[in-house]
N, C-alpha and C positions, 0 to 999 in steps of 0.2 A: 951567271949560270955556268955549270960545269960542262964537261964534254958531252957530246950527243950520246944518249943512251943511259946516262947516269942521273938525270933529273927528269922529273915528271910530276904530274899531279896525281899522286898515288892514293890519296885518301881525301875525304871531304875536308875542306878548309875549316879553320876555326871560326871564321866570321859567318855565323849562321843566324837565321831567325828561328826562334823557338817554334816547334811543330804546332803548338796550340794557336799561334798567331796566323797560321795559314790554313785554308781549307785543304783537306787531304788531296783534292784534285791537283793542287799546285805545290805539293809537299817538297818536291825536288828544288824548288826555287829558294828554299831556305839556305842553300849553299851559295856563297858569294861567287865562286867560280862559275857555277852553272847559270846564275843570273846574268853574269857578263856574257857568257856564251850564248844564252838564249836571246838576249836583246840584240847582240851583234848579228847573229845568224838570221834573225827575223828580217832585219833591214837588208842584209845581203841576199837572202832568198827571194825577197820581194823583187829586187833587181834582177835576179836570175830568171824569175818567171816573166818579167817584162821582156827580157832578151829572148826567151824561148818563143813567146808569142810573136814578137816583132820579127824574129828571124824566119819563122814559118811563113809569115805573111810576105816578107821580102822575097823569099824563094818562090813563092807562088805568084807574086806580082811580076817578078822578073821572067819567069819561065812558063807559068801556067801548067806545070807538069806534076802529076801526082807521083810519078816514079822518082823525080828528083827530091820531092818531099821525103819519100822513104829513104833515099840514098843519103840525104843530109842527116837524118835521124840515125842511120846506120853508122855514118862516119863519126858522129859525136859520141856514140856509146860502144862501138866495137872495141875501142882501146880498154874500156872497163873490163870486158870479157877476157881480153888477152893479158892485161898487165895487173889486174887486181890481186892475183895470188902473190905477186911480188910485193904489192902494196900491203897486203895483210901480214906477210913475213916481216916486212920493214916495221910495221906497227908493233909487232911483238918483240923486236930486237932493239929499237931505237926510241928516242924521245918523241912521244906522240904529239906533245904540245908544239915542238919545233917543226915537226912534219906538217902540221896544219898551217902554221905560219907560212911555210914555203909554198904549199899548194894554193893557199888563198892568194898569196902574192902573185903567183904565176897566172892564176885565173884573172886577177885584176889587170895585169899587163895585156892579156889576150883581149879582154873586153875593151880596153882603151884603143888597141889596134883596130878592132872591128868598128868601133865608133868613128875613128878617124877616117877609115876607108869609106864608110857609108856617108858621113857628113860632107866629105869632099867629092862625092860622086865618082869615086874610083873603084868601088867594090864590084867584084866579079864573082861568078859562081865558084870558081876554083879557090878564091880567097875564103869563101864560106866553108868549103870542105877542109882546107888546111887548118883554119881556126877551130873548126869543130873537132878535128882530131886532137889538137892541142888541149882543148877543154877535156876531152875524154881521157887523155893521159894524166892530166892533173887530178881528175876525179878518181882514177884507178888507185891513186895513193890516198886521196882525201877521204873517200867514202868508208873503207874499212877502218881507217884510223879514227874517223869521227865516231863510228859505231862502237869501237873499243874504248874510246876516250870517255864515254858516258860514265862507265863504272869508276874511272879515275876521278871524275868530278864529284860524284854523289855517293860513292860506295854502293855496296850490294843492297843495303836496306831500302834505298830509294831508287834502285835501278829501274824497276818496272814503271814507276811514275815518270822518271826521266825519259825513258823511251817513248812513252805516250805523249809527254809534253813536247818532245822533239818533233813528233808527228804532227801535233797540233800547230806548232810553229811553222812547219813546212807547208801545211795546208792553209793556215791563215795567210801566209805569203802567196799561196796559190790563188787565193781569192782576190787579194789586193793587187798583186802584180799584173795579171792579165787585164783587169779592169783599167788600171792606169795605162797599160800598153795600148789597149784599144783606143783610148782617148788620144794619147800622144801620137800614135801612128796616123790617125785620121787628121790630127791638127798640124803636126810638124814633121812627121815622117819617122821611119824606123831608127835612124841614126841616134836620135836623142834618147831612145830607150836603151840602146847599147851604152851610151855615155852614162846614163843614170845607173846602169848595172855596174859599170866600172867604178863609179864614185861610191856605190853602196859597199864595196869591199873594205873601205876605210873603217866602217863600223865593226865588222867582225875582226879585223886585224887589231883594232884598238882594244876590243874586249879580250882577245887572246894575250896581248902584251901586258894588260893590266892584271892578269891572273897571278895569284901567289903560288909559287912552285915549291913542292916538297921533294926531298931527295929520294930516289929509288933506283935500284940496280936491276936492269932487265937481263935475263939469261941470253947468252949468244952462242950456246953450244951448237956445233955443226954449221954447215954451210947454209946459205939461203935456199938452195935447191933442196937440201935434205929437210929443212924446216917446212918448206912448201909441201913436200911429199908427206911429211908427218901430219900436216893439217888435213890434206885430202884423205889420208888413211883413216884419220879419226872420223871424218864425216861418213865415209863408206861403212865403217864398223858401227857407228851410232845410228841404228836404223830409224828411230823416231826423227832424228835431225834430218837424215837423208830424205825421208818421206815428205817432210815439210818443205824442204828445199826443191824437190822435184815438182811438187804441186805448184809452188811459187814460180818456178822456171817456166812451166807450161802456160800458166796464166800470163806471164810476162811476154811469152812468145806469141800467143794467139789472141789474148784479150786486150792487153795494154796498148797495142798499136792503134786502137781506135782514136787515141789522142793525136797521132800523126796525121790522120785523115780529117781532122777537125776543120781545117781551112776549106776542104771540099764541101763539107756539110754546111758551113757558114755561107759560102758563096753559091754553089750550084744547087744544093738541096733546099736551103732556107732563104736564098735570095738576099743575103745580107752582106756585110763588109767586115772590116777589121774590128769594129766595135761589137758586132755579133759574135765574132770569134772570141773576143775577150770575155763576153758575158757567158758564153757556153763553158769556157774553161773555168770561169769563176763559179758557175753552178756546180760543176764537178768538185771543185775545191771546197765549196760549202759543205757538201755531204761528207767529204773526207775530214774536214775540221770537226764536224759533229761527232764522227766516229772516234777521232783521236781524243776528244774531251771525255767521251764515254769511257774509253779505255783508261784514261788518266784517273778516273774516279774509282777504279777497281783497286782492291787492297791485296789481291793475290792472283794466282794463275788458274784458279778453279774455273772450269768450263770453257777455257779458251780454245781447246781442241774442237769443240762443237762450233764455236764462233768461226773458226777457220773454214770448216766445211760449208756452213750456211752462207758465209760471206762469198765464198768462191761461186757457189750456185747462184746466189742473188746478183752478183756482178754480171754473170753470164746472161741471166734473164733481163737485167736492166739494159744492157747494151743491145740485146736483140730487139727489145721494144724501141729503143732509141733509133735503131737503123730503119725501123718501119715508119717513124714519125715524119711528117712533112710540115708540121706546125712548130713555129719557133718556141712558143711558150711551153708546149708539151715536151719538146725536145729538151729544153732547159730543165724542166721539172724531172724528167727521167734521168738526167745526169746527176742529180742530187743523190738518189739511192745508189747509182753506179759508183760515185765517188766514195760514199759511205762504205759500201761493200768492199771496194778495192782497198781502202785504208784499213778496214777491220782485218782483212786477211793478212796484209803486209805487216801491220804492227803487232797483231797477235802472234804471227809466226816469229817475228823478231824477238818478242818477249819470251816465248816458250824456248826458243833456241838459246837465248842468253841465260835462261834459268838452268839449262842443262849442261852447259859447257864449262870447262875449267878456265881459270884466268890466264894461264900461260899459253892457251891456244885460242884465246878470244879473237885476236886480230886475224888469225888465219881462217878460223871458222867463219867469221863475219865477212871475210873476203869472198868465201864461197857463196854466202848469202847475197853479197853484192853482185856476184857473177850471175846468180839466178834472177835477182830482181832487176838489176840494171843492165847486166851483161847480155841477157837474152833479148832485151828490148830492141837492140839494133837489128838482130836477125828477124825479129818480128816486124820492125819498121820496113825492112827491105822486102820481106814477104808480103806485107800488107800493101805497100806501094805497087809491087808487081801485080798482085791479084786485083787490086782496084783498077789497074789499067786495063785488065781483061774483062772482069765481071762487074765492076762498079764498086764504089765505096760502101754503099749500104749493104750489099751482099757480102762484102769482105768482113765488115763489122759483125753482121749476123752470124757468119760462119765461126768467127772467133768466140762469140758468146756461146754458141752451141757446144764448142769444144770445152769451154770452162764448165758448163753444166755437167757434161759427161764426165769430166775429170773429177769433179767434186763427188759424184756418185761412186766412181771407181775407187777413189781415195778412201771414202767412208767404208766401203765394203771390204777392202783389202788390208786395212791397217788396224783393225780392231785388236789383233793379237799383240800389238806393240804397246798396249797400255801399261803393262807391268814394267817393261823395260824403261819406258819414259818416266814412270813414277820413281823407279830406282835411281835413275840419273839425277832427277831433281832432288831427291832425298840425299844423294851423295854430295851434291853441291851445297846443300843446306848444312850437312855435317862438317864441311870445310869452310863454313862461314857464309854461305849463300842465303841471304835473308828472304828472298821471294818465296821459297818453299816453306820456311819455318813460320812465316806469317800465316800461311794457309792453315797449318796445323794448329797454331795458337788460337785462331779464331773459330775453329771447329773442333773442340777437344773431344767430342763424342763421335761425330761422323766425318771429321776432317780427313783422316787417312782413307776411309772408305770412299768418300766423295772424290778424293783425288784419284783413287784407283778407277772409279767407275765413270766419273764425269769429266775430270780435267782434260784427259787426252783420249776421249772416246773415239776420236777420229783418227787416232794413231799418232797424234802429235805429242 
């Protein structure tokens, strides 16, 4: 491999499966590099979800404090908000493949340390805070790089499908991981969940190292600070992108922290234990997986703007109803549409944004996306933990759901005028080689352009 920045996976590899041999839903898997990435990430993310559930239960078992649950969530994700712009600029300047190897290796080391401390009964709350910050810093570079890396593995033609399959992988792991964690925590304790997560990184690292690398030169004009400023400047000027990101950030701030309070619902509201927590998280993951597979079956971006609006409102309604339930099975059932709606908004927003942005800004724009989706979550976790301490967990979740519903309505009413600008941006990317838009026009030769104008981003996306 040549020096950092001069090699990467710049185009789909030659080892592919013919499109006719795979259902369209799994089209991106015809690329060997993506198959390696997909398999390794699924195993690794299963371990990540195991650790997430076990860590929440460990904090709650050690302290019984809802505020500390929120603070741990804050500590693990606030570095994403702070450092992700640097991570995005790094992804646009250097070898994305090598960055991912480094971030995944760092995360594996942190997981081993956490497992050792827990299994030897040495773990203390301050250890959890320090390790959470370490994971957050690694994620600040990993997340935008991974988002931008998708187009390097599959090309623009299969980008929409790759994004949706990545979401399905994430949520498939979200179902399996918490379920395993619930069983392991009850049987042998939290430490073995942390150890399992550490070992799971071997899979993703193996997949990354087995990938075939093609040469590419990434532009490095200007300083890192100037490139970060360029990325933010683009987002501010691109009103459809900005609108999508602001809505996503608000939902992450007010709605997503319901997951941080899940141990409270499992224990105090529903009278269960760690297995109850794992089942509830798995129910939410089931809904999200269904949504991701539905998005993977789409052939273009038509109508995704409406999906964003309805998903945001549907997520709010679902968690409001969840906050009112005192029955385990009803609560679990309500988390399925909540997970479905959450993933629909997130993945649809991701797809639309990636269809509108140029390649040379992809890492930086997706770093802003990461700030809104992941970076706002710690502020939400801190806010939710504090509010829950004063007004209770159910009331806090209901308030967040209400804000999501109102935000969806306001977004719909205030962004109708952005349709034409969004359409022009997608067409511009198509003219420079962006397949997602061209597919839409090819499949609707009569009403494709008009449908794109009136339907695709009717919500302003």
